[in-house]
Rosetta silent file (secondary structure, phi, psi, omega in degrees, C-alpha in Angstrom):
SEQUENCE: MAIPITVLDCDLLLYGRGHRTLDRFKLDDVSDEYLMSMYGFPRQFIYYLVELLGANLSRPTQRSRAISPETQILAALGFYTSGSFQTRMGDAIGISQASMSRCVANVTEALVERASQFIRFPADEASIQALKDEFYGLAGMPGVMGIVDCIHVAIKAPNAEDLSYVNRKGLHSLNCLMVCDIRGALMTVETNWPGSMQDCAVLQQSSLSSQFEAGMHKDSWLLGDSSFFLRTWLMTPLHIPETPAEYRYNMAHSATHSVIEKTFRTLCSRFRCLDGSKGALQYSPEKSSHIILACCVLHNISLEHGMDVWSSPMTGPMEQPPEEEYEHMESLDLEADRIRQELMLTHFS
SCORE:     score description
SCORE:     0.000 S_00000001
   1 L     0.000  124.273 -179.525  128.482    0.700   36.576 S_00000001
   2 L   -72.052  131.500  179.202  129.003    1.294   32.868 S_00000001
   3 L  -126.136  122.427  177.230  127.213   -1.147   30.625 S_00000001
   4 L   -66.062  132.270 -177.990  127.847   -1.264   26.839 S_00000001
   5 L  -136.478  163.270  169.286  124.588   -1.023   24.993 S_00000001
   6 L  -138.637  121.676  177.744  123.200   -0.758   21.492 S_00000001
   7 L   -80.213  123.465 -171.353  119.734    0.697   20.888 S_00000001
   8 L  -111.406  164.767 -179.651  118.136   -1.478   18.246 S_00000001
   9 L   -56.848  122.361 -173.778  115.211   -1.165   15.881 S_00000001
  10 H   -68.198  -24.594  178.712  112.107   -1.556   18.063 S_00000001
  11 H   -73.485  -16.237 -179.936  110.199   -3.411   15.377 S_00000001
  12 H  -101.008   -6.649 -168.867  112.819   -6.145   15.378 S_00000001
  13 H   -83.499  -43.782 -156.688  113.269   -6.449   19.113 S_00000001
  14 L   -72.820  -48.685 -178.572  110.202   -7.796   20.785 S_00000001
  15 L  -124.388  162.197 -178.801  109.439  -11.154   19.158 S_00000001
  16 E  -150.771  145.139  175.332  111.391  -13.313   16.842 S_00000001
  17 H   -64.765  125.553  177.967  111.128  -16.137   14.318 S_00000001
  18 H    83.990    5.685  176.405  112.747  -19.173   15.909 S_00000001
  19 H    60.323   29.584  170.979  112.739  -17.563   19.396 S_00000001
  20 L   -72.495  134.801 -175.357  116.163  -16.018   19.127 S_00000001
  21 E  -119.666  152.510  176.271  116.488  -13.468   21.907 S_00000001
  22 E  -100.313  120.277 -179.086  118.598  -10.381   22.487 S_00000001
  23 L  -117.556   71.166 -179.709  120.234  -10.377   25.896 S_00000001
  24 L   -71.875  -20.204 -175.965  121.961   -7.003   26.011 S_00000001
  25 L  -122.817  128.010  178.583  121.570   -6.923   29.794 S_00000001
  26 L  -114.696  126.425  179.424  122.734   -9.688   32.134 S_00000001
  27 H   -60.566  -34.217 -178.364  121.586   -9.763   35.718 S_00000001
  28 H   -70.263  -12.848 -176.940  124.846  -11.390   36.761 S_00000001
  29 H   -87.216   -8.153 -174.093  126.799   -8.411   35.408 S_00000001
  30 L  -127.224  162.773 -175.515  125.410   -5.889   37.922 S_00000001
  31 L   -84.085  163.514  174.497  125.243   -5.560   41.701 S_00000001
  32 H   -61.893  -36.301 -178.637  122.212   -6.062   43.926 S_00000001
  33 H   -64.422  -39.091  179.924  122.396   -2.378   44.834 S_00000001
  34 H   -65.633  -42.402  179.960  122.122   -1.425   41.173 S_00000001
  35 H   -62.071  -43.206 -179.338  119.084   -3.683   40.653 S_00000001
  36 H   -65.598  -42.222 -177.569  117.342   -2.223   43.704 S_00000001
  37 H   -72.754  -31.743 -176.828  118.060    1.362   42.725 S_00000001
  38 H   -93.000  -35.526 -170.256  117.054    0.976   39.076 S_00000001
  39 H  -122.499   -6.907  171.481  114.256   -1.635   39.228 S_00000001
  40 L    80.718    1.250 -177.271  113.132   -1.680   42.867 S_00000001
  41 L  -139.884  152.984 -179.808  113.550   -5.434   43.441 S_00000001
  42 L   -80.048  168.237 -174.970  116.379   -7.803   44.312 S_00000001
  43 H   -55.355  -48.683 -175.953  117.939  -10.335   41.981 S_00000001
  44 H   -65.713  -32.506  176.414  116.200  -13.461   43.259 S_00000001
  45 H   -65.554  -40.666  179.243  112.802  -11.802   43.002 S_00000001
  46 H   -66.963  -41.537  174.890  113.500  -10.860   39.362 S_00000001
  47 H   -59.254  -38.112  178.544  114.585  -14.448   38.639 S_00000001
  48 H   -64.473  -42.075  178.550  111.307  -15.674   40.140 S_00000001
  49 H   -63.861  -35.873  176.636  109.343  -13.379   37.833 S_00000001
  50 H   -62.017  -43.623  177.751  111.282  -14.648   34.840 S_00000001
  51 H   -66.172  -40.237 -176.916  110.307  -18.211   35.769 S_00000001
  52 H   -69.617  -38.768 -172.437  106.720  -17.229   36.497 S_00000001
  53 H  -108.773   -5.518 -172.785  106.089  -15.137   33.367 S_00000001
  54 H   -51.955  -44.175 -177.834  108.640  -16.517   30.938 S_00000001
  55 H   -62.695  -39.309  178.337  106.271  -18.635   28.897 S_00000001
  56 H   -66.592  -30.301 -172.884  103.910  -15.688   28.315 S_00000001
  57 H   -93.733    2.280 -177.962  106.773  -13.433   27.283 S_00000001
  58 L  -117.919   24.740 -178.911  108.356  -15.899   24.795 S_00000001
  59 L   -67.940  133.553 -176.584  105.440  -16.370   22.401 S_00000001
  60 L   -75.366  147.751  174.431  106.685  -16.751   18.814 S_00000001
  61 L  -136.836 -173.622 -179.367  105.796  -14.268   16.052 S_00000001
  62 L   -90.125    2.379 -178.804  106.902  -13.659   12.479 S_00000001
  63 L   -82.993  169.896 -166.098  109.421  -10.988   13.349 S_00000001
  64 E   -80.949  -34.177 -173.313  113.122  -11.653   13.203 S_00000001
  65 L  -143.363  165.395 -174.946  114.379  -11.323   16.782 S_00000001
  66 E  -134.350  147.434  171.074  113.025  -11.129   20.335 S_00000001
  67 E   -80.666  136.892 -179.680  113.711   -9.333   23.575 S_00000001
  68 L   -66.709  152.462  174.489  114.290  -11.891   26.282 S_00000001
  69 H   -51.712  -41.397  179.967  111.715  -12.344   29.075 S_00000001
  70 H   -57.021  -46.122  179.898  114.359  -11.157   31.534 S_00000001
  71 H   -69.839  -39.510  177.339  114.799   -7.860   29.704 S_00000001
  72 H   -59.032  -43.633 -179.472  111.051   -7.337   29.240 S_00000001
  73 H   -65.223  -41.662  176.971  110.550   -7.801   32.976 S_00000001
  74 H   -61.004  -42.996 -178.919  113.316   -5.326   33.810 S_00000001
  75 H   -61.204  -43.849 -178.471  111.776   -2.777   31.456 S_00000001
  76 H   -66.912  -45.272  178.303  108.349   -3.174   33.118 S_00000001
  77 H   -59.663  -40.942  176.796  109.754   -3.011   36.633 S_00000001
  78 H   -57.544  -42.835  178.595  111.676    0.096   35.668 S_00000001
  79 H   -68.655  -49.363 -177.709  108.469    1.769   34.521 S_00000001
  80 H   -57.181  -41.677 -174.670  106.335    0.633   37.468 S_00000001
  81 H   -88.483  -16.735  179.500  108.862    1.876   40.028 S_00000001
  82 H  -105.230  -30.050  176.748  109.966    5.078   38.294 S_00000001
  83 L    87.272    7.397  179.751  106.679    6.182   36.672 S_00000001
  84 L  -154.289  155.607  174.754  108.168    7.219   33.314 S_00000001
  85 L   -85.507   71.634 -176.577  109.735    5.836   30.152 S_00000001
  86 L   -72.529  142.654  179.397  113.072    7.494   30.828 S_00000001
  87 H   -59.501  -37.635 -178.117  115.694    7.249   28.093 S_00000001
  88 H   -65.825  -28.813  178.884  118.303    6.150   30.647 S_00000001
  89 H   -67.411  -47.924  177.902  116.089    3.212   31.626 S_00000001
  90 H   -64.854  -40.016  178.602  115.899    1.950   28.062 S_00000001
  91 H   -59.448  -40.249 -175.526  119.589    2.663   27.525 S_00000001
  92 H   -61.369  -31.283 -178.450  120.530    0.627   30.567 S_00000001
  93 H  -110.686    4.591  171.121  119.011   -2.547   29.122 S_00000001
  94 L    81.182   32.180  177.983  119.697   -1.756   25.467 S_00000001
  95 L  -134.017  162.354  179.656  116.234   -1.087   24.039 S_00000001
  96 L   -80.596  166.761  178.307  114.386    1.894   22.671 S_00000001
  97 H   -62.666  -38.062  178.550  111.622    3.790   24.394 S_00000001
  98 H   -63.623  -41.425  176.916  109.061    2.317   22.003 S_00000001
  99 H   -65.104  -38.377  175.745  110.220   -1.182   22.876 S_00000001
 100 H   -55.933  -43.567 -179.251  110.011   -0.378   26.559 S_00000001
 101 H   -60.269  -42.014  178.862  106.362    0.495   26.048 S_00000001
 102 H   -66.652  -39.740  178.489  105.722   -2.857   24.381 S_00000001
 103 H   -60.897  -44.082 -179.164  107.537   -4.682   27.182 S_00000001
 104 H   -60.006  -42.118  179.864  105.435   -2.932   29.815 S_00000001
 105 H   -63.074  -42.440 -179.116  102.263   -3.989   27.967 S_00000001
 106 H   -65.904  -48.348 -178.426  103.378   -7.617   27.729 S_00000001
 107 H   -66.649  -37.791  178.391  104.443   -7.942   31.362 S_00000001
 108 H   -59.065  -48.994 -177.805  101.335   -6.122   32.562 S_00000001
 109 H   -66.131  -35.735  176.937   99.022   -8.555   30.787 S_00000001
 110 H   -63.463  -38.799  177.882  101.015  -11.540   32.032 S_00000001
 111 H   -71.482  -38.996  178.278  100.662  -10.340   35.620 S_00000001
 112 H   -61.977  -36.387  177.238   96.991   -9.545   35.204 S_00000001
 113 H   -61.308  -23.807 -178.409   96.395  -13.097   34.001 S_00000001
 114 L  -104.423   11.154 -175.428   97.753  -14.298   37.338 S_00000001
 115 H   -57.284  -44.505 -177.209   95.894  -11.844   39.561 S_00000001
 116 H   -67.259  -18.978  178.359   93.538  -14.478   40.975 S_00000001
 117 H   -73.794  -31.587 -172.823   96.530  -16.626   41.917 S_00000001
 118 H  -114.249  -18.437  179.967   97.994  -13.953   44.192 S_00000001
 119 L  -116.197  105.680 -175.329   95.059  -11.718   45.174 S_00000001
 120 L  -165.228  155.244  171.383   92.361  -13.665   47.017 S_00000001
 121 L   -77.504  150.591  173.581   90.551  -14.152   50.312 S_00000001
 122 L   -64.034  144.957 -175.184   91.544  -17.182   52.330 S_00000001
 123 L   -97.788  -27.080 -174.809   89.250  -20.094   51.619 S_00000001
 124 L   -96.503  153.029 -176.785   89.558  -22.265   54.725 S_00000001
 125 H   -62.728  -35.969 -179.357   88.089  -21.506   58.158 S_00000001
 126 H   -63.670  -41.123  179.957   91.433  -21.807   59.930 S_00000001
 127 H   -69.908  -36.038  178.297   93.007  -19.058   57.803 S_00000001
 128 H   -66.480  -42.389  178.316   89.961  -16.804   58.240 S_00000001
 129 H   -63.303  -37.769  179.277   90.078  -17.273   61.994 S_00000001
 130 H   -64.012  -38.741  175.625   93.794  -16.508   61.973 S_00000001
 131 H   -59.516  -48.522  179.042   92.995  -13.202   60.169 S_00000001
 132 H   -58.473  -43.874 -179.198   90.449  -12.326   62.828 S_00000001
 133 H   -63.669  -40.993  179.484   92.853  -13.153   65.645 S_00000001
 134 H   -65.804  -42.470  177.564   95.600  -10.985   64.118 S_00000001
 135 H   -66.033  -39.938  178.105   93.279   -8.005   63.723 S_00000001
 136 H   -61.147  -39.482  179.950   91.973   -8.486   67.255 S_00000001
 137 H   -68.032  -24.712 -179.348   95.519   -8.508   68.587 S_00000001
 138 H   -69.364  -50.632 -175.530   96.239   -5.200   66.880 S_00000001
 139 H  -146.607   11.695  175.797   93.632   -2.985   68.571 S_00000001
 140 L    81.356   20.230  178.238   90.970   -5.230   70.092 S_00000001
 141 L   -94.156  112.724 -173.842   88.497   -5.079   67.196 S_00000001
 142 L   -84.395  158.800  170.584   86.827   -8.512   66.953 S_00000001
 143 L    74.758    5.974 -174.768   85.493  -10.342   63.880 S_00000001
 144 E   -87.071  127.651  176.072   87.506   -8.344   61.296 S_00000001
 145 E  -111.766   -0.921  178.010   88.767  -10.289   58.273 S_00000001
 146 E   176.908  163.751  179.790   89.909   -7.321   56.218 S_00000001
 147 E  -118.857  131.993 -176.850   89.955   -3.545   55.767 S_00000001
 148 E  -113.199  142.560  175.553   88.328   -1.910   52.729 S_00000001
 149 E  -164.841  170.700  178.392   89.009    1.452   51.205 S_00000001
 150 E  -118.711  148.685  176.362   89.333    3.230   47.874 S_00000001
 151 E  -136.525  138.386  179.362   92.296    5.027   46.335 S_00000001
 152 E   -93.441  134.886  174.133   92.327    7.305   43.264 S_00000001
 153 E  -120.717  125.818 -174.177   95.030    6.895   40.615 S_00000001
 154 E   -69.609  134.788  174.459   95.439    9.718   38.091 S_00000001
 155 E  -130.389  161.865  175.463   95.005    8.900   34.380 S_00000001
 156 L   -68.100  157.777  179.627   95.026   10.971   31.226 S_00000001
 157 L   -65.896  121.533  179.076   91.674   12.258   30.024 S_00000001
 158 L   -70.727  163.256 -179.573   90.057    9.498   27.957 S_00000001
 159 L   -74.064  -32.104 -176.723   88.560   10.284   24.565 S_00000001
 160 L  -116.055  152.374  177.523   85.093    9.054   25.449 S_00000001
 161 L    49.441   46.143 -172.425   82.929    9.643   28.521 S_00000001
 162 H   -58.398  -43.754 -174.712   85.482   12.098   29.742 S_00000001
 163 H   -67.497  -23.600 -179.639   83.415   13.510   32.628 S_00000001
 164 H   -66.078  -19.001 -179.429   82.823   10.109   34.148 S_00000001
 165 H  -102.830    6.996  179.752   86.480    9.938   35.109 S_00000001
 166 E   -89.287  118.391 -179.565   86.643   13.425   36.681 S_00000001
 167 L   -85.175 -175.458 -173.946   86.789   13.140   40.477 S_00000001
 168 L   -69.855  -12.950  174.217   85.734   15.742   43.014 S_00000001
 169 L   -89.799   -0.786 -176.979   89.150   17.415   42.769 S_00000001
 170 L    81.197   10.271  179.189   88.675   17.979   39.052 S_00000001
 171 L  -102.156  147.250  172.912   91.310   15.351   38.140 S_00000001
 172 E   -78.736  130.320 -177.649   90.842   12.383   35.843 S_00000001
 173 E  -156.826  164.783  164.225   91.276    9.213   37.792 S_00000001
 174 E  -101.743  136.836  177.174   90.302    5.602   38.445 S_00000001
 175 E   -99.150  110.854 -168.701   88.747    4.899   41.809 S_00000001
 176 E  -102.898  123.201  177.697   90.254    1.613   42.939 S_00000001
 177 E   -92.675  130.013  179.833   88.587   -0.560   45.624 S_00000001
 178 E  -138.832  153.538  170.862   90.942   -2.725   47.740 S_00000001
 179 E  -130.227  132.520 -179.805   90.826   -4.918   50.814 S_00000001
 180 E  -124.697  161.778  173.280   93.946   -5.791   52.729 S_00000001
 181 L   -95.285 -172.892 -172.673   94.895   -8.024   55.644 S_00000001
 182 L   -68.797  -22.580  177.919   96.937   -6.996   58.661 S_00000001
 183 L   -84.375   -9.022 -174.240  100.273   -7.478   56.747 S_00000001
 184 L    92.323    6.067  176.066   99.127   -5.244   53.929 S_00000001
 185 L   -73.390  137.619 -177.132   98.525   -8.161   51.545 S_00000001
 186 E   -88.674  130.304 -178.107   95.653   -7.371   49.143 S_00000001
 187 E  -107.507  -19.551  174.216   92.730   -9.788   49.170 S_00000001
 188 E  -144.909  136.341  174.783   90.459   -7.925   46.757 S_00000001
 189 E  -143.471  121.989  174.441   91.394   -5.363   44.071 S_00000001
 190 E  -125.167  110.018 -169.379   88.970   -3.711   41.632 S_00000001
 191 E  -111.266   14.668 -169.609   90.705   -1.059   39.549 S_00000001
 192 E  -103.816    4.955 -170.375   88.162   -0.313   36.822 S_00000001
 193 E   -87.918  135.725  179.880   85.830    2.203   38.477 S_00000001
 194 E   -62.848  147.322 -176.494   85.621    5.812   37.074 S_00000001
 195 L   -63.454  -20.766  179.609   86.919    8.558   39.312 S_00000001
 196 L   -74.464  -16.236 -178.288   83.570   10.352   39.452 S_00000001
 197 L   -77.584  134.910  175.248   82.016    7.492   41.423 S_00000001
 198 L   -71.085  156.199 -176.506   81.910    7.938   45.189 S_00000001
 199 H   -57.769  -41.148 -177.022   83.449    5.226   47.322 S_00000001
 200 H   -66.446  -33.447  178.455   80.089    4.005   48.624 S_00000001
 201 H   -71.123  -38.080  175.360   78.790    3.605   45.018 S_00000001
 202 H   -58.895  -48.021 -179.550   81.894    1.701   44.019 S_00000001
 203 H   -65.319  -41.635 -179.164   81.470   -0.721   46.878 S_00000001
 204 H   -58.699  -37.018 -176.662   77.726   -1.098   46.279 S_00000001
 205 H   -94.440    0.445 -173.999   78.330   -2.148   42.673 S_00000001
 206 L   -80.185  159.610  172.013   81.394   -4.247   43.328 S_00000001
 207 H   -66.791  -28.788  176.600   81.741   -8.008   43.243 S_00000001
 208 H   -57.954  -48.322  179.300   83.050   -7.739   46.784 S_00000001
 209 H   -60.183  -40.894  179.046   79.686   -6.439   47.978 S_00000001
 210 H   -61.076  -40.008 -179.938   77.886   -9.240   46.152 S_00000001
 211 H   -61.807  -48.144 -178.005   80.037  -11.844   47.897 S_00000001
 212 H   -72.351  -36.163  177.458   79.278  -10.506   51.378 S_00000001
 213 H   -64.857  -30.893  178.529   75.594   -9.856   50.685 S_00000001
 214 L   -81.858    1.374  173.910   75.289  -13.486   49.587 S_00000001
 215 L    80.080   25.023 -178.304   76.642  -14.585   52.953 S_00000001
 216 L   -70.967  -21.643 -178.240   79.931  -16.037   51.696 S_00000001
 217 L  -127.543   67.535 -179.333   81.776  -14.764   54.772 S_00000001
 218 L   -67.890  153.758  179.146   79.348  -15.251   57.666 S_00000001
 219 L    60.058   24.611  175.285   80.287  -14.238   61.202 S_00000001
 220 L  -142.596  160.717  174.110   82.946  -11.885   59.819 S_00000001
 221 E  -148.458  165.630  173.202   83.021   -8.332   58.613 S_00000001
 222 E   -96.015  161.961  173.036   85.142   -5.758   56.921 S_00000001
 223 E  -111.022  129.404  177.845   86.214   -2.432   58.384 S_00000001
 224 L  -135.944  160.074 -178.230   85.594    0.709   56.383 S_00000001
 225 L   -84.867 -171.932 -172.672   85.761    4.463   56.983 S_00000001
 226 L   -73.853   -1.172  174.196   82.899    6.954   56.987 S_00000001
 227 L   -80.748   -3.113  178.858   82.779    7.148   53.194 S_00000001
 228 L  -114.162  157.141  173.535   80.914    3.828   53.233 S_00000001
 229 L   -77.736  145.149  170.807   77.475    2.855   54.541 S_00000001
 230 L   -65.797  131.942  176.582   77.218    0.760   57.673 S_00000001
 231 E  -134.080  166.095  176.962   76.304   -2.827   56.767 S_00000001
 232 L   -62.535  -22.059  179.034   75.913   -6.056   58.622 S_00000001
 233 L  -110.272    5.412 -177.227   79.243   -7.097   57.081 S_00000001
 234 E  -137.928  108.793 -179.506   80.889   -3.677   57.121 S_00000001
 235 E   -92.030  125.635  178.991   81.640   -1.831   60.356 S_00000001
 236 L  -114.620  161.822  179.379   82.130    1.935   60.074 S_00000001
 237 L   -74.817  158.582  171.848   83.070    4.512   62.756 S_00000001
 238 L   -74.792  134.019 -179.202   80.496    6.552   64.627 S_00000001
 239 L   -63.395  -46.784 -179.257   80.171   10.073   63.316 S_00000001
 240 L  -129.816   88.023 -179.868   79.707   11.643   66.754 S_00000001
 241 L   -68.976  143.444 -176.301   80.701    9.265   69.575 S_00000001
 242 L  -122.348  -41.050 -175.077   79.111   10.127   72.922 S_00000001
 243 L   -93.522  161.124  174.970   79.681    7.340   75.413 S_00000001
 244 H   -56.807  -38.846  179.360   83.089    5.943   76.612 S_00000001
 245 H   -61.975  -39.677 -179.529   82.302    2.690   74.778 S_00000001
 246 H   -68.259  -38.059  175.818   81.685    4.591   71.556 S_00000001
 247 H   -63.478  -44.443  179.748   84.941    6.453   71.956 S_00000001
 248 H   -65.730  -40.009  175.820   86.860    3.232   72.588 S_00000001
 249 H   -58.861  -48.744 -178.504   85.175    1.619   69.543 S_00000001
 250 H   -63.504  -37.139  178.120   86.188    4.539   67.310 S_00000001
 251 H   -65.713  -43.486  176.320   89.763    4.463   68.601 S_00000001
 252 H   -65.990  -36.022  178.012   90.093    0.764   67.902 S_00000001
 253 H   -63.540  -44.975 -179.037   88.481    1.247   64.487 S_00000001
 254 H   -63.595  -45.407 -178.904   90.908    4.049   63.603 S_00000001
 255 H   -62.439  -38.644 -179.123   93.973    2.067   64.738 S_00000001
 256 H   -74.276  -40.098 -179.922   92.874   -0.953   62.699 S_00000001
 257 H   -65.588  -23.088 -179.622   91.937    1.065   59.629 S_00000001
 258 H   -61.490  -19.395  178.872   95.365    2.674   59.566 S_00000001
 259 H   -60.861  -44.908 -177.045   96.740   -0.596   58.113 S_00000001
 260 H   -74.573  -30.574  175.933   95.164    0.021   54.704 S_00000001
 261 H   -63.668  -39.679  177.090   96.227    3.699   54.756 S_00000001
 262 H   -66.836  -38.951  179.242   99.803    2.475   55.296 S_00000001
 263 H   -63.084  -42.841  179.923   99.344   -0.113   52.530 S_00000001
 264 H   -65.523  -38.158  177.713   98.257    2.585   50.060 S_00000001
 265 H   -64.795  -37.700  178.951  101.255    4.749   50.941 S_00000001
 266 H   -67.702  -44.415  177.612  103.547    1.775   50.476 S_00000001
 267 H   -55.577  -47.724 -175.419  102.035    0.878   47.075 S_00000001
 268 H   -74.251  -24.345  177.926  102.480    4.429   45.812 S_00000001
 269 H   -75.132  -43.027 -178.147  105.972    4.697   47.276 S_00000001
 270 H   -77.828  -40.122 -178.206  107.227    1.481   45.638 S_00000001
 271 L  -108.793   88.499 -172.151  105.275    1.876   42.372 S_00000001
 272 H   -71.181  -11.958  173.228  105.767    5.508   41.486 S_00000001
 273 H   -65.361  -14.709 -177.990  103.707    5.158   38.332 S_00000001
 274 H   -96.858  -17.921 -169.182  100.689    5.225   40.698 S_00000001
 275 L   -90.137   -5.283  175.872  101.457    8.239   42.832 S_00000001
 276 L    82.253   -1.696 -176.236  101.083   10.991   40.255 S_00000001
 277 L   -69.037  -27.939  177.503  104.562   12.450   40.944 S_00000001
 278 L  -104.551   18.060 -178.773  105.578   11.879   37.301 S_00000001
 279 L    97.787  175.949 -178.545  102.147   12.777   36.002 S_00000001
 280 L   -73.021  158.137  173.223   99.087   10.742   35.247 S_00000001
 281 E   -62.050  123.063 -174.073   99.184    7.322   33.637 S_00000001
 282 L   -89.357   55.252 -176.538   99.253    8.022   29.904 S_00000001
 283 L  -139.425  168.041  172.598   96.947    5.187   28.915 S_00000001
 284 L   -64.390  159.624  176.361   93.291    4.455   28.329 S_00000001
 285 H   -51.720  -40.423 -178.052   91.230    3.645   31.448 S_00000001
 286 H   -64.488  -47.368 -179.306   91.361   -0.054   30.581 S_00000001
 287 H   -68.087  -38.191  177.035   95.148   -0.189   30.198 S_00000001
 288 H   -63.785  -40.168  176.098   95.641    1.997   33.259 S_00000001
 289 H   -58.305  -41.184 -178.697   93.401   -0.343   35.222 S_00000001
 290 H   -69.834  -37.895  177.534   95.583   -3.281   34.167 S_00000001
 291 H   -63.657  -44.469  179.116   98.787   -1.460   35.175 S_00000001
 292 H   -59.677  -46.111  179.797   97.384   -0.714   38.635 S_00000001
 293 H   -62.089  -41.325  178.972   96.345   -4.381   39.021 S_00000001
 294 H   -61.093  -41.861  176.724   99.773   -5.596   37.876 S_00000001
 295 H   -62.681  -36.060  176.572  101.437   -3.467   40.550 S_00000001
 296 H   -66.154  -38.462  174.710   99.076   -4.959   43.144 S_00000001
 297 H   -60.982  -48.798  178.455  100.040   -8.458   42.030 S_00000001
 298 H   -60.258  -39.196  176.930  103.718   -7.578   42.396 S_00000001
 299 H   -55.738  -48.543  179.426  102.999   -6.113   45.821 S_00000001
 300 H   -67.964  -37.707  177.498  101.511   -9.445   47.006 S_00000001
 301 H   -60.525  -43.099 -179.292  104.246  -11.484   45.373 S_00000001
 302 H   -61.777  -37.036  176.150  106.852   -9.447   47.195 S_00000001
 303 H   -67.267  -41.406  178.381  105.089  -10.189   50.478 S_00000001
 304 H   -61.102  -28.492 -179.882  105.008  -13.907   49.705 S_00000001
 305 L   -92.926   14.058  173.504  108.767  -13.729   49.157 S_00000001
 306 L    79.526   12.746  179.869  109.385  -12.167   52.539 S_00000001
 307 L   -76.799  143.042 -179.725  110.133   -8.639   51.336 S_00000001
 308 L   -82.255  101.922 -174.758  109.423   -5.914   53.859 S_00000001
 309 L   -74.978  -13.861  179.637  106.718   -3.844   52.125 S_00000001
 310 L   -88.457   -3.080 -171.786  106.872   -1.214   54.907 S_00000001
 311 L   -79.644  -17.881 -177.718  110.580   -0.498   54.365 S_00000001
 312 L   -69.962  147.907  175.851  110.210    1.889   51.414 S_00000001
 313 L   -57.738  135.237 -174.343  110.276    5.600   52.172 S_00000001
 314 L   -85.508  108.290  172.589  106.711    6.759   52.694 S_00000001
 315 L  -116.656  131.309 -172.334  105.646    9.297   50.110 S_00000001
 316 L   -65.652  152.327  174.056  101.933    9.991   49.976 S_00000001
 317 L   -70.601  176.975  177.339   99.773    8.992   47.042 S_00000001
 318 L   -55.105  150.309 -176.081   98.079   11.540   44.817 S_00000001
 319 L   -59.672  126.838 -174.858   95.794   13.810   46.825 S_00000001
 320 L   -89.261  144.070  174.608   92.578   11.920   47.437 S_00000001
 321 L   -57.679  146.894 -177.288   89.166   13.523   47.047 S_00000001
 322 L   -63.696  149.346 -178.621   87.631   14.343   50.454 S_00000001
 323 L   -71.917  151.622  173.353   85.537   11.692   52.133 S_00000001
 324 L   -95.669  151.630  174.263   81.772   11.887   52.227 S_00000001
 325 L  -104.922  132.128 -176.358   79.843   11.436   55.469 S_00000001
 326 L  -128.925   19.856 -175.658   76.883    9.069   55.411 S_00000001
 327 H   -57.366  -37.760 -173.823   76.125    8.672   59.107 S_00000001
 328 H   -66.666  -17.319 -179.241   72.646   10.140   58.728 S_00000001
 329 H   -97.814   -3.749 -173.037   71.648    7.266   56.390 S_00000001
 330 H   -70.441  -23.906  177.790   72.874    4.408   58.565 S_00000001
 331 H   -61.607  -16.493  178.235   69.516    4.128   60.353 S_00000001
 332 H   -64.596  -26.772  178.417   68.184    2.618   57.117 S_00000001
 333 L  -108.809   85.898 -174.115   69.982   -0.627   58.021 S_00000001
 334 H   -65.950  -34.425 -178.291   68.622   -1.337   61.477 S_00000001
 335 H   -69.611  -38.155  177.461   70.236   -4.790   61.680 S_00000001
 336 H   -65.213  -40.564  178.837   73.673   -3.349   60.923 S_00000001
 337 H   -65.255  -38.938  177.839   73.164   -0.710   63.599 S_00000001
 338 H   -62.298  -42.240 -179.969   72.093   -3.413   66.104 S_00000001
 339 H   -61.591  -43.123 -179.683   75.222   -5.433   65.341 S_00000001
 340 H   -67.298  -42.484  177.319   77.478   -2.432   65.912 S_00000001
 341 H   -61.171  -42.458  178.750   75.708   -1.523   69.170 S_00000001
 342 H   -65.108  -37.981  177.720   76.094   -5.096   70.389 S_00000001
 343 H   -62.003  -42.026  178.418   79.752   -5.056   69.394 S_00000001
 344 H   -68.235  -39.353  179.468   80.363   -1.912   71.416 S_00000001
 345 H   -65.202  -40.823 -174.231   78.411   -3.265   74.407 S_00000001
 346 H   -78.223  -39.564 -169.683   80.244   -6.607   74.411 S_00000001
 347 H  -113.059  -12.464 -175.402   83.799   -5.528   73.666 S_00000001
 348 L  -126.914    4.504  177.312   84.169   -1.817   74.476 S_00000001
 349 L   -79.836    0.000    0.000   82.014   -1.152   77.539 S_00000001
């Protein structure tokens, strides 16, 4: 659909004295199909974001005119879902590429401010038990309240401490720790860890580990792959299963763990700025971390609004560094090993 546009001076666009706004693009003027193809989300979802973030995106400044919150949100969604500041994206909503960059920064910070509102563990016992029941119904793994894993997102080489962001594949990245529930909703997201850090080190230094070590989630555990250490609150697979019970445990573990693998593929499929297909995020580690977190917030909001997060075509994320095996060190935590042995004896024998 042809839309008349005028590309305006980027220094005059973003904020304005007296809150006058430029509305070159009207949601009502385009079809739902156009919005989904260009911005990745339906009309009502975009209207919800305008209501949620509008106050943050309408702050007055001393400049003459302002881009409306609606247009800023469309610019940011266009970047998150396409992975690049394409000229046609800015042309479609009537702003320059430089203004698009400012819009992405504004919307990203507004979403980051609301991360704790949308990304959180359930607080009440009934909700926690419901999580356990749902996971048990999937593959028979009891006591699980979430699945933990890490995903690398490519970033440009930072100016300082360059080597700390180089992962085992020789790429600059952030190693992002996430926990999801059975629907793929994210309950913990930490996006600030340098790519050189191994998954087990990220978890060990995370606030997530501190919470579980302090006993905040008793009688529950997370599920993690063999890149993590076995803990009393973190069940990992057996490196070399020998008995039928151990094989059944590993099969249930693998089937349950596949939920977060699917969640990662969905995130990178919907938010192409994360998958590396258009190149690394061209920002500092801090700004890249905020963009990743903003996409995670949008992922959870879309779930709350009933959107099918599994419906997007599955395109894999950037190639992940190979996992490390730590089975030989698990004997250091005898209590964790006892809990896993008891779990296999009780539920998989």
